C-alpha positions in Angstrom: -166.5 138.4 46.2 -170.3 138.3 46.4 -173.0 138.8 43.8 -176.6 140.0 43.8 -179.0 139.0 41.1 -182.0 141.2 40.5 -184.6 140.2 37.9 -186.5 143.0 36.3 -189.4 143.2 33.8 -188.4 146.4 32.2 -185.3 147.5 30.4 -185.5 150.9 31.9 -185.1 149.3 35.3 -182.0 147.6 34.2 -180.6 150.9 33.0 -181.4 152.5 36.3 -179.8 149.8 38.4 -176.7 149.8 36.2 -176.4 153.6 36.7 -176.8 153.3 40.4 -174.1 150.6 40.6 -171.8 152.7 38.5 -172.4 155.7 40.8 -171.6 153.7 44.0 -168.5 152.2 42.4 -169.5 148.6 41.8 -169.6 146.6 38.7 -172.9 145.6 37.1 -173.8 143.7 34.0 -177.2 142.8 32.5 -177.6 139.1 31.6 -180.4 137.8 29.4 -182.2 135.0 31.4 -182.7 132.9 28.3 -179.0 132.9 27.6 -178.2 131.8 31.2 -180.7 129.0 30.9 -179.1 127.9 27.6 -175.6 128.0 29.2 -176.9 125.8 32.1 -178.3 123.3 29.6 -175.0 123.2 27.7 -173.1 122.5 30.9 -175.5 119.6 31.7 -175.1 118.2 28.2 -171.3 118.5 28.4 -171.3 116.7 31.7 -173.3 113.9 30.2 -170.9 113.6 27.3 -168.1 112.9 29.9 -169.8 109.9 31.4 -168.8 106.4 30.2 -170.8 104.8 27.4 -173.7 102.5 28.3 -175.0 99.6 26.3 -178.4 100.0 24.7 -179.6 96.9 26.6 -178.8 98.6 29.9 -180.7 101.7 29.0 -183.7 99.6 27.9 -183.5 97.5 31.1 -183.5 100.7 33.2 -186.5 102.0 31.3 -188.3 98.7 32.0 -188.6 97.7 28.3 
């Protein structure tokens, strides 16, 4: 399966593109770009939570303090 991402500036364009997709028999869904950015940040945070704990002194050493 492949996907195409089209970013629009106008909600009427989104409606038009979804109608065209429906007419040609493919699925289409509108996604808010802010929500997708939030999901990406959440995934990064969750990945960070899975890393082993690091001592404060190691962090400070890496930061050069």
